[in-house]
C-alpha positions in Angstrom: -27.8 -3.6 -36.1 -25.4 -4.8 -33.4 -25.0 -1.1 -32.4 -28.8 -0.7 -32.3 -29.2 -3.9 -30.1 -26.5 -2.7 -27.7 -28.0 0.8 -27.4 -31.4 -0.8 -26.7 -29.9 -3.0 -24.0 -28.3 0.0 -22.4 -31.5 2.0 -22.5 -33.5 -0.8 -20.9 -31.2 -0.8 -18.0 -31.2 2.9 -17.6 -34.9 3.7 -18.4 -35.7 6.9 -20.2 -36.3 10.6 -19.5 -39.6 11.6 -21.3 -40.8 15.1 -21.3 -43.4 16.1 -18.8 -47.0 15.9 -20.0 -49.0 19.1 -19.8 -48.3 22.7 -20.7 -46.4 25.0 -18.4 -45.2 22.3 -16.0 -43.7 20.5 -19.0 -41.7 23.6 -19.8 -40.7 24.1 -16.2 -39.6 20.5 -15.6 -37.7 20.4 -18.9 -35.8 23.6 -18.0 -34.9 22.1 -14.7 -33.7 18.8 -16.2 -32.3 20.3 -19.4 -30.5 23.6 -18.6 -29.9 24.2 -22.3 -33.6 24.2 -23.2 -34.3 27.5 -21.4 -35.0 30.4 -23.7 -35.9 32.9 -21.2 -39.5 32.0 -21.2 -41.7 32.6 -18.2 -44.0 29.7 -17.4 -47.6 30.5 -16.8 -49.7 29.3 -13.9 -53.0 27.5 -14.5 -53.6 25.4 -17.5 -52.3 27.5 -20.3 -49.3 27.0 -22.6 -45.9 28.5 -21.9 -45.6 32.3 -21.9 -43.8 34.1 -24.6 -40.1 34.8 -24.0 -40.6 38.4 -23.1 -39.5 40.6 -20.0 -42.2 40.0 -17.4 -44.7 42.7 -16.3 -44.6 42.8 -12.5 -48.0 43.4 -10.9 -48.2 44.0 -7.2 -51.5 43.4 -5.5 -52.8 46.2 -3.2 -52.8 45.5 0.5 -56.2 47.3 0.9 -58.9 48.4 -1.5 -57.6 51.3 -3.5 -59.3 54.7 -3.5 -61.4 55.5 -6.4 -60.0 58.9 -6.6 -56.3 58.0 -6.7 -54.5 55.1 -8.3 -52.1 53.3 -6.1 -48.6 52.6 -7.5 -45.5 50.8 -6.5 -42.2 52.5 -6.6 -40.0 51.8 -9.5 -36.8 51.7 -7.6 -36.8 47.8 -7.1 -37.3 47.0 -10.8 -34.3 45.3 -12.5 -32.4 47.3 -15.1 -33.0 46.8 -18.8 -29.9 44.8 -19.3 -31.2 42.0 -17.1 -32.7 38.9 -18.7 -36.1 39.3 -16.8 -36.3 43.1 -16.9 -39.5 44.1 -15.3 -42.0 46.7 -16.4 -43.4 49.3 -14.0 -45.5 47.6 -11.2 -49.0 48.7 -11.1 -52.0 47.9 -8.8 -55.1 46.8 -10.5 -58.3 48.2 -8.9 -60.6 45.7 -7.2 -64.0 46.2 -5.6 -64.1 45.7 -1.8 -66.6 42.9 -2.1 -64.2 41.0 -4.4 -61.3 41.2 -2.0 -62.8 39.1 0.7 -60.4 36.3 0.1 -62.8 33.6 0.8 -62.5 30.1 -0.7 -64.5 30.8 -3.8 -64.1 34.6 -4.0 -61.6 36.6 -5.9 -59.2 39.0 -4.3 -56.5 41.1 -6.0 -54.0 38.6 -4.6 -55.7 35.6 -6.3 -56.6 37.6 -9.4 -53.1 38.7 -10.4 -50.1 36.7 -11.2 -47.1 36.8 -8.7 -44.4 39.4 -9.2 -42.0 38.5 -12.0 -44.8 36.6 -14.0 -45.5 37.7 -17.6 -49.1 38.8 -18.2 -49.6 36.7 -21.4 -52.4 36.4 -23.8 -51.6 32.8 -24.6 -53.5 31.0 -21.7 -56.0 28.9 -23.5 -58.6 26.2 -23.2 -57.1 24.4 -26.2 -55.0 21.3 -25.9 -51.4 22.3 -26.2 -48.1 20.5 -26.3 -44.7 22.1 -26.0 -41.5 20.6 -27.4 -38.1 22.2 -26.5 -34.8 22.4 -28.4 -33.4 19.6 -26.1 -36.2 17.2 -27.2 -35.6 18.1 -30.9 -31.9 17.6 -30.8 -31.8 13.8 -30.5 -34.3 13.2 -33.4 -33.2 12.3 -36.8 -34.9 14.3 -39.6 -34.7 17.5 -41.5 -38.1 19.0 -40.3 -39.6 19.7 -36.9 -42.5 17.4 -37.8 -40.0 14.5 -37.3 -40.0 15.3 -33.7 -43.7 16.2 -33.3 -45.3 13.2 -35.2 -44.9 10.8 -32.2 -47.1 12.9 -30.0 -50.8 12.1 -29.4 -53.0 13.8 -31.9 -50.1 14.8 -34.3 -48.7 13.1 -37.3 -46.8 13.9 -40.4 -47.3 13.6 -44.3 -43.8 12.0 -44.6 -43.7 12.6 -48.3 -39.9 13.0 -48.4 -37.1 13.4 -45.9 -37.0 17.1 -46.7 -40.8 17.6 -46.9 -42.9 16.4 -43.9 -45.9 18.7 -43.1 -47.6 18.2 -39.7 -51.1 16.6 -39.5 -53.2 17.5 -36.5 -56.2 15.3 -35.7 -56.4 14.1 -39.3 -56.3 17.7 -40.6 -53.4 19.2 -42.7 -52.5 21.7 -45.4 -55.0 24.6 -45.5 -56.3 23.8 -42.0 -53.0 23.7 -40.1 -51.0 27.0 -39.8 -47.2 26.7 -39.5 -45.6 29.9 -38.1 -42.3 31.2 -36.8 -42.3 33.9 -34.1 -46.0 34.6 -34.8 -45.8 35.0 -38.6 -46.8 32.4 -41.1 -43.9 30.7 -43.0 -45.0 32.1 -46.4 -44.2 28.9 -48.4 -46.2 26.7 -50.6 -46.3 23.5 -48.5 -50.1 23.9 -48.1 -50.5 23.3 -51.9 -48.9 19.8 -52.0 -47.3 17.3 -49.6 -44.0 17.3 -51.6 -43.4 21.0 -50.8 -41.3 21.7 -47.8 -41.7 24.5 -45.2 -38.6 26.5 -44.4 -38.0 25.8 -40.7 -35.0 23.7 -39.7 -35.2 21.9 -36.4 -32.0 23.5 -35.2 -33.6 27.0 -35.6 -36.3 26.4 -33.1 -35.9 27.1 -29.3 -39.4 25.5 -28.7 -42.3 24.4 -30.8 -45.9 24.6 -29.6 -48.6 22.5 -31.1 -52.2 23.7 -30.4 -54.7 21.2 -31.3 -58.3 22.0 -32.3 -59.7 25.0 -34.2 -57.6 28.1 -33.4 -59.0 30.8 -35.7 -59.5 33.6 -33.4 -56.0 35.0 -33.6 -54.6 33.5 -36.7 -57.2 33.3 -39.4 -59.5 30.7 -41.1 -56.6 28.7 -42.4 -55.8 27.6 -38.8 -59.1 25.8 -38.4 -57.3 22.6 -37.5 -54.5 23.9 -35.3 -51.3 25.8 -35.0 -47.7 24.7 -35.2 -45.6 27.6 -33.7 -41.8 27.6 -33.7 -40.2 30.2 -31.4 -36.7 31.4 -31.4 -34.6 34.4 -30.6 -33.9 35.6 -34.1 -35.5 38.8 -32.9 -34.1 39.0 -29.4 -36.8 39.6 -26.8 -34.5 39.8 -23.7 -30.9 40.5 -22.9 -29.1 37.1 -22.3 -27.7 36.5 -18.9 -24.1 37.8 -18.8 -25.0 39.7 -22.1 -23.8 36.7 -24.1 -25.1 33.3 -25.0 -24.0 30.8 -27.6 -24.6 27.2 -28.7 -23.0 24.7 -31.0 -25.0 21.7 -32.0 -24.5 18.7 -34.2 -25.4 15.1 -35.0 -24.5 12.0 -37.1 -27.0 9.5 -38.3 -26.3 5.9 -39.5 -29.4 5.2 -41.6 -28.5 7.8 -44.3 -25.0 8.7 -43.5 -26.4 12.0 -42.3 -24.5 14.9 -40.7 -25.8 18.1 -39.4 -24.6 21.1 -37.4 -25.7 24.6 -36.3 -24.6 27.5 -34.1 -26.5 30.3 -32.3 -25.0 33.4 -30.8 -26.8 36.3 -29.0 -25.0 39.2 -27.4 -25.9 42.7 -26.3 -25.2 45.8 -24.2 -27.0 48.9 -23.2 -30.4 47.5 -24.4 -29.2 46.6 -27.9 -29.1 42.8 -28.6 -27.9 41.1 -31.7 -28.5 37.4 -32.7 -27.0 35.2 -35.5 -27.4 31.6 -36.3 -26.8 29.1 -39.1 -27.1 25.5 -39.9 -26.1 22.9 -42.5 -27.6 19.5 -43.0 -26.7 16.6 -45.3 -28.3 13.2 -45.7 -27.8 10.6 -48.4 -30.5 8.1 -49.5 -31.7 6.3 -46.4 -31.9 2.5 -45.6 -35.1 0.6 -45.2 -35.7 -3.0 -44.1 -36.1 -3.8 -47.8 -32.9 -2.0 -48.9 -31.9 1.4 -49.9 -34.7 4.0 -50.6 -33.6 5.4 -53.9 -33.8 9.2 -54.4 -34.3 10.2 -50.8 -31.4 12.4 -50.0 -31.7 16.0 -48.6 -29.2 18.9 -48.5 -30.3 22.1 -46.7 -28.6 25.1 -45.2 -29.6 28.5 -43.9 -28.6 31.5 -41.8 -30.3 34.4 -39.9 -29.2 37.6 -38.4 -31.4 39.9 -36.3 -31.3 42.6 -33.7 -33.6 44.4 -31.2 -33.7 47.1 -28.7 -34.9 45.9 -25.3 -36.0 48.6 -22.9 -37.8 48.7 -19.5 -41.3 48.4 -20.9 -40.9 46.3 -24.1 -38.8 45.5 -27.1 -38.7 45.9 -30.9 -36.5 44.1 -33.4 -36.0 43.0 -37.0 -34.4 39.8 -38.6 -33.5 38.5 -41.9 -33.4 34.8 -42.8 -32.2 32.9 -45.8 -33.2 29.2 -46.2 -32.1 26.8 -49.0 -32.9 23.1 -49.5 -32.4 20.6 -52.3 -34.2 17.3 -51.6 -35.3 14.2 -53.6 -38.7 12.7 -54.0 -38.7 8.9 -53.2 -41.4 7.5 -55.5 -40.7 4.8 -58.0 -41.2 6.9 -61.1 -39.5 9.9 -59.3 -36.5 7.8 -58.5 -36.2 6.8 -62.2 -36.4 10.4 -63.2 -34.3 11.6 -60.3 -37.0 14.1 -59.3 -35.8 16.7 -56.9 -37.0 20.0 -55.5 -34.7 23.0 -55.3 -36.2 25.6 -53.0 -35.1 28.9 -51.4 -36.7 31.7 -49.4 -35.8 35.2 -48.2 -37.6 36.4 -45.1 -37.8 39.7 -43.2 -39.6 39.7 -39.9 -40.3 42.4 -37.4 -41.7 42.0 -33.9 -42.4 44.2 -30.9 -44.2 44.7 -27.6 -44.9 47.7 -25.5 -46.4 47.5 -22.0 -48.0 50.3 -20.2 -50.1 48.7 -17.4 -50.4 52.1 -15.6 -52.6 53.2 -18.5 -54.7 50.1 -18.3 -52.8 48.3 -21.2 -51.0 45.1 -20.4 -49.4 45.0 -23.7 -49.5 46.3 -27.3 -48.0 43.6 -29.6 -47.1 43.8 -33.3 -45.8 41.2 -35.8 -44.8 41.7 -39.5 -43.4 39.4 -42.0 -42.4 39.6 -45.7 -41.4 36.3 -47.6 -40.1 35.7 -51.1 -40.2 32.0 -51.8 -39.5 30.0 -54.9 -38.8 26.4 -55.9 -38.0 24.5 -59.1 -39.2 20.8 -59.6 -36.3 19.2 -61.4 -36.1 16.0 -63.5 -33.0 14.5 -65.2 -33.2 14.3 -69.0 -31.1 11.3 -70.0 -31.1 12.3 -73.6 -29.7 15.7 -72.9 -27.7 14.5 -69.8 -28.9 17.5 -67.9 -31.5 18.6 -65.4 -34.8 20.1 -66.7 -37.3 22.2 -64.8 -40.7 20.6 -65.0 -42.5 23.3 -63.0 -41.8 26.3 -60.8 -43.7 27.7 -57.9 -43.3 31.2 -56.4 -44.9 32.8 -53.5 -44.7 36.4 -52.2 -46.4 36.7 -48.9 -46.9 39.7 -46.5 -48.5 39.5 -43.1 -49.1 42.1 -40.3 -50.8 41.6 -37.0 -51.5 44.2 -34.2 -53.2 43.5 -30.9 -53.9 45.2 -27.7 -54.4 43.5 -24.4 -55.9 45.2 -21.3 -55.0 44.7 -17.7 -57.5 42.7 -15.7 -60.5 44.8 -14.8 -62.9 43.8 -11.9 -66.5 43.5 -13.0 -69.6 42.4 -11.2 -68.9 38.7 -12.2 -65.2 38.6 -12.0 -61.9 39.8 -13.5 -62.1 40.5 -17.2 -59.1 40.7 -19.5 -59.8 41.8 -23.1 -57.6 41.4 -26.2 -58.5 43.0 -29.5 -56.5 42.6 -32.7 -56.3 43.0 -36.4 -54.6 40.9 -39.1 -53.9 41.6 -42.7 -52.1 39.6 -45.4 -51.4 39.4 -49.1 -50.3 36.4 -51.1 -49.2 36.3 -54.7 -48.9 32.8 -55.9 -47.9 31.1 -59.2 -47.4 27.5 -60.2 -46.1 27.3 -63.8 -45.5 24.0 -65.6 -43.1 23.7 -68.5 -44.5 20.4 -69.6 -48.3 20.5 -70.1 -50.9 22.6 -68.3 -49.8 24.9 -65.5 -51.2 23.9 -62.1 -51.9 27.4 -61.0 -52.1 30.6 -63.1 -50.9 33.8 -61.3 -53.4 34.5 -58.4 -53.7 36.9 -55.5 -55.3 36.5 -52.1 -56.0 39.5 -49.9 -57.2 39.0 -46.3 -58.1 41.2 -43.5 -59.6 40.1 -40.2 -60.4 41.4 -36.7 -60.7 39.5 -33.5 -61.7 39.9 -29.9 -60.7 37.5 -27.1 -62.2 37.8 -23.6 -60.8 36.1 -20.4 -63.2 36.2 -17.4 -61.7 35.0 -14.1 -64.9 34.4 -12.2 -63.7 32.6 -9.0 -60.3 31.2 -7.9 -60.8 27.9 -9.8 -63.0 29.1 -12.6 -62.0 30.7 -15.9 -64.3 31.5 -18.8 -62.9 32.4 -22.2 -64.7 33.6 -25.3 -63.3 34.7 -28.7 -64.8 36.1 -32.0 -63.3 36.8 -35.4 -64.6 38.2 -38.6 -62.6 38.1 -41.8 -62.8 39.1 -45.4 -61.0 37.3 -48.1 -60.7 38.3 -51.8 -59.2 35.6 -54.1 -58.4 36.5 -57.7 -57.3 34.0 -60.3 -58.1 32.3 -63.6 -60.2 29.2 -64.1 -62.3 27.5 -66.8 -65.7 29.2 -67.3 -67.5 25.9 -67.2 -66.1 23.5 -64.6 -68.6 20.8 -65.5 -67.0 20.6 -69.0 -63.5 22.1 -68.6 -62.1 20.5 -71.8 -64.5 22.6 -73.8 -64.1 25.8 -71.7 -61.9 28.9 -71.8 -59.7 30.3 -69.1 -61.3 33.4 -67.7 -60.4 35.7 -64.8 -62.5 35.1 -61.7 -62.9 36.9 -58.4 -64.2 35.2 -55.3 -65.0 37.0 -52.1 -65.6 35.3 -48.6 -66.5 36.5 -45.1 -65.8 33.7 -42.7 -66.7 34.2 -39.1 -65.6 32.2 -36.0 -66.5 32.1 -32.3 -65.4 30.1 -29.4 -66.4 29.6 -25.8 -64.3 27.7 -23.3 -64.2 26.8 -19.6 -61.4 26.1 -17.3 -62.0 24.7 -13.8 -59.3 23.7 -11.2 -60.4 20.4 -9.7 -58.8 18.8 -6.5 -55.3 17.2 -6.6 -54.1 19.7 -9.2 -56.3 18.5 -12.0 -57.6 21.1 -14.4 -60.8 20.4 -16.5 -61.4 22.2 -19.8 -64.5 22.3 -21.9 -64.6 24.1 -25.2 -67.1 24.7 -27.9 -66.2 26.3 -31.2 -67.8 27.4 -34.5 -65.3 28.1 -37.2 -65.6 29.0 -40.9 -62.8 28.6 -43.5 -62.7 30.3 -46.9 -61.5 28.2 -49.9 -57.9 29.1 -51.0 -56.6 29.7 -54.4 -55.4 26.1 -55.1 -58.9 24.7 -54.2 -60.6 27.2 -56.5 -58.3 27.5 -59.5 -56.0 24.4 -59.8 -55.9 23.1 -63.4 -52.8 21.0 -64.1 -50.5 18.1 -63.5 -48.7 17.5 -60.3 -46.1 14.9 -60.9 -44.7 14.7 -57.4 -48.1 13.5 -56.0 -49.0 11.6 -59.2 -52.2 13.6 -59.6 -53.9 15.9 -62.1 -55.7 18.5 -59.9 -58.8 20.4 -61.0 -60.0 23.2 -58.8 -63.7 24.1 -58.2 -64.6 27.8 -58.2 -68.1 26.9 -57.1 -67.2 25.6 -53.7 -68.1 27.8 -50.7 -67.1 28.3 -47.1 -66.3 25.3 -45.0 -67.9 25.3 -41.6 -67.0 23.3 -38.5 -68.7 22.9 -35.1 -66.6 21.4 -32.4 -66.8 20.3 -28.8 -63.8 19.2 -26.7 -63.5 17.9 -23.1 -60.0 17.5 -21.5 -58.4 16.9 -18.2 -54.9 17.8 -17.3 -52.5 17.3 -14.4 -49.2 18.9 -14.9 -47.4 18.6 -11.6 -46.8 15.9 -9.1 -45.7 12.3 -9.2 -48.5 11.4 -11.7 -48.9 13.7 -14.6 -51.4 13.4 -17.6 -53.2 15.2 -20.3 -56.2 13.7 -22.0 -58.9 15.0 -24.3 -61.8 13.8 -26.3 -63.0 15.9 -29.3 -65.8 15.9 -31.8 -66.1 18.1 -34.9 -68.9 18.3 -37.5 -68.0 19.7 -40.9 -70.5 21.3 -43.2 -69.0 21.5 -46.7 -65.7 19.8 -45.9 -63.3 20.6 -48.9 -61.2 17.7 -50.0 -59.4 16.3 -53.0 -61.8 13.8 -54.6 -60.1 11.0 -56.6 -62.4 10.4 -59.5 -60.8 7.1 -60.7 -59.9 8.5 -64.1 -56.4 8.9 -65.4 -54.8 12.0 -67.1 -51.6 12.9 -68.8 -50.0 16.4 -68.7 -53.0 18.2 -70.2 -56.7 18.4 -69.2 -57.8 17.2 -72.6 -56.1 13.8 -71.9 -58.2 13.2 -68.8 -60.3 10.0 -69.1 -58.4 9.1 -72.3 -54.8 8.2 -71.2 -52.1 8.9 -68.8 -50.4 7.9 -65.5 -51.8 10.6 -63.2 -54.8 10.3 -61.0 -57.5 12.8 -61.7 -58.4 14.9 -58.6 -61.3 17.4 -58.4 -61.8 19.6 -55.3 -65.2 18.9 -53.9 -67.3 19.4 -50.7 -69.2 17.0 -48.5 -70.4 17.0 -45.0 -68.0 15.0 -42.6 -67.6 14.1 -39.0 -64.4 13.8 -37.0 -64.0 12.5 -33.5 -61.1 11.1 -31.5 -59.2 10.7 -28.2 -55.7 11.7 -27.0 -54.0 10.6 -23.9 -50.5 11.0 -22.5 -49.3 10.1 -19.0 -46.3 9.7 -16.8 -45.7 8.2 -13.4 -42.6 8.6 -11.3 -42.3 5.2 -9.6 -39.4 5.6 -7.2 -35.9 7.0 -6.6 -33.0 4.9 -7.8 -29.3 5.6 -7.9 -29.1 9.4 -8.0 -32.5 10.1 -9.8 -36.0 9.0 -10.5 -37.3 6.2 -12.8 -40.8 5.9 -14.0 -43.2 4.8 -16.7 -45.0 6.6 -19.5 -47.9 5.8 -21.8 -50.0 7.3 -24.7 -52.9 6.6 -26.9 -54.6 8.4 -29.7 -57.0 7.9 -32.6 -59.1 10.0 -35.0 -62.1 8.6 -36.9 -63.3 10.6 -39.9 -66.1 9.8 -42.3 -68.4 11.5 -44.7 -72.2 11.8 -44.2 -72.9 8.8 -46.5 -70.5 6.6 -44.4 -67.5 6.8 -46.7 -64.2 7.3 -45.0 -62.2 10.6 -45.4 -58.9 10.0 -47.2 -55.5 9.7 -45.6 -56.4 9.2 -42.0 -53.8 8.2 -39.3 -54.3 4.8 -37.5 -55.0 4.1 -33.9 -51.7 4.3 -31.8 -50.8 3.0 -28.4 -47.4 3.1 -26.7 -45.5 3.3 -23.5 -42.0 3.3 -22.0 -39.5 3.6 -19.2 -37.5 6.6 -18.2 -34.7 7.6 -15.9 -33.4 11.1 -15.1 -31.0 12.8 -12.7 -28.9 15.9 -12.9 -26.4 14.4 -15.3 -27.9 11.3 -16.9 -31.1 10.8 -18.9 -32.4 7.8 -20.6 -35.6 6.6 -22.2 -37.0 3.5 -23.8 -40.3 3.7 -25.7 -42.4 1.6 -27.9 -45.3 2.9 -30.1 -47.6 0.5 -31.9 -49.7 1.7 -34.8 -52.7 -0.5 -35.7 -53.7 -1.6 -39.2 -55.5 1.2 -41.1 -58.4 -0.3 -43.1 -60.8 2.5 -42.7 -59.9 3.9 -46.1 -61.5 6.0 -48.9 -62.3 4.6 -52.3 -59.1 4.2 -54.5 -57.0 4.0 -51.3 -55.2 0.9 -50.1 -55.0 -0.5 -46.5 -51.9 0.0 -44.4 -50.3 -2.6 -42.2 -49.6 -2.0 -38.6 -46.0 -1.5 -37.2 -44.1 -1.3 -34.0 -41.7 1.6 -33.5 -39.1 1.1 -30.7 -36.8 4.0 -29.8 -34.1 4.3 -27.1 -32.0 7.2 -25.9 -29.3 8.0 -23.4 -27.5 11.3 -22.8 -25.1 12.9 -20.3 -24.9 16.5 -19.3 -21.7 17.9 -17.8 -20.5 21.4 -16.8 -17.2 22.4 -18.1 -14.6 24.9 -16.6 -15.3 28.5 -17.5 -14.2 31.9 -16.5 -16.7 34.5 -15.3 -20.0 34.5 -17.2 -18.7 31.9 -19.7 -19.6 28.6 -18.1 -20.0 26.1 -20.9 -22.2 23.0 -20.6 -22.0 19.9 -22.8 -24.7 17.4 -23.6 -23.7 14.3 -25.5 -25.9 11.3 -26.3 -27.0 8.4 -28.4 -30.5 7.7 -29.8 -31.7 4.6 -31.5 -34.7 4.9 -33.8 -36.9 2.0 -35.2 -34.6 -0.5 -33.5 -36.7 -3.5 -34.6 -36.1 -2.4 -38.2 -39.8 -2.7 -38.8 -41.5 -1.9 -42.1 -43.3 1.4 -41.5 -45.7 2.8 -44.0 -47.7 6.0 -43.1 -51.4 5.7 -43.9 -51.6 9.5 -44.3 -48.9 9.6 -46.9 -49.5 9.7 -50.7 -46.5 7.5 -51.3 -47.1 4.9 -48.7 -47.3 2.1 -51.3 -44.1 3.1 -53.0 -41.7 4.1 -50.2 -41.0 2.8 -46.8 -40.0 5.0 -43.8 -36.3 4.8 -42.6 -35.2 1.6 -41.0 -33.0 1.1 -37.8 -30.9 4.2 -37.1 -28.4 5.2 -34.5 -27.8 8.9 -34.0 -24.9 10.5 -32.1 -25.8 14.1 -31.0 -24.3 16.8 -28.9 -24.6 20.4 -27.8 -22.0 22.8 -26.3 -23.7 25.8 -24.8 -22.2 29.0 -23.2 
């Protein structure tokens, strides 16, 4: 604790370096302040998120209206070679009508329509609220999941079921409504089935993580109705590193759990061929809380990846293989007595590519493919046998492919129109077998195919209009009781369910004075029920529930509206949004109040498990998110300033009953300091009491989370292209050693979150 107090005092003196609020400016500013966070990504202009880490397409505006008989082209001689990090594709002039090249204040010309040379034409500009976290921001944070870094951001939380399993919650929505993906492909795990299941992305593997809040079904399917958490890295290299070689060594030590972790990344290439390799190892013992050691809370994980790609003048294509293993404990009272653990592993093959031919009217053809083979055993210790026993086993084989084509901007009578069309297919084979009582999930299969269209209309200089549409077909095959009203007297029969969810969105972006961008979005989205919601029928010891699916439930529908304002550059920066969503047929796990044992015929008779039946009710969600920074003044060799944040989400069913497991109101602020070498921050986040609870839930007390961080960056001597840089720092977390219970966690009444912690971290980059 003395170390924590000393670190707090140092951080108060120095202030803190918080990341910039907003989208692309956040990435730009972080890359300027943190040289190691750059991953070759090009930042977009406007109000979209950061562009993908791809070689940019250079588009040169014509000096005069082009002839309708002959396309104007720019010579290729000035384009960089394919070995350069920002290798450009062939420049091309986009036709524009003479009337739209007037260059007036509100009119579009080719110069205002197209991005400047060297800027990637990206499909990712969006009206959605987006937050980007870089590897430099992830490094100081204690925890085995990327959610441990994300869950302090407005609108984002975590399930915090175990140190090794912490799934993101976005605006109160999680599991089957939040898609987690890596390099554009879903993770292919079973974390959407239960909060005790981990997803196989280690924090060290991510170069950046983008959180897109709000329904995002157009590109990624109906299971992304609540948002996207997207981890990006260079496991499939998308560019040639500067000097043809890049490497990093990272590591950290944590006091609260005697934790140690380390990782490496290496990327090298020549003549267009680029290879990448990375690996990590992470160990943490049971963590300390203000009330003592939290038994059975350790985590051990490790993994490695190797990939390669060919990067040429107009695109890239590559493949990677990844192995992930984790053994982690479940810190509930009964779980600790039984030494419950989950031993998981996954093999993953991913392919990704892009081809750009703007001279043919195609800005990019993009493709993603992923194949995942996942399995985990849920272990208990049998004292009589003095050996581990496998209580249940989950396996998941998942295949996904996505192909999309984006056009170059085409001038129309009302403005410049960019169209993106795509198709997505996936297949999931899922099994949840129990060796003690009824199995949770009999073997089941889900086949999905969807097509989408995304339109971006740049009407005037300050005005963007975006629209999207998606239609999908889902076939879900499994086994369930033939009479769900009386399952104990029913037989298991094969059942096939088919759904055709449709989604549409309309968004407006408008540039206001002083660099403020306004966004207004309306969205209609449908979500098809998944296998576990339809066909579950067994005990789930980790969550302490006996789950019964409902094959009679139908499509879940949401209608949303969101208003936001963003200022991403300047002395004062902010991002704020207000959102409202109406759900028709919201699918949820309904606690009946009855108890069960390991078999369905025990329900209502005896047992320690809470009976849960999947049900549907109409519900309403609304909330507000705000994050802001203000640079107060220059001091010493840098700038110091203040930051603030606030967020809440309110969710209730149509009869006034509250939706279960909602996060509380949160408000916070801090001080920061940054210069070329030193960075420091001091933040405080207060979570209010959560007493807006569902039946059979318990209220959660408020808490104050105080963190402080200080780090130093130095350049070391190097020869030629090898110029190493070192970052070393200390971070204190929960410095008040406050009791923290997460209202969105199933185990909040049985397990506290970690107490005061000091983390030493560092990165050496070449």
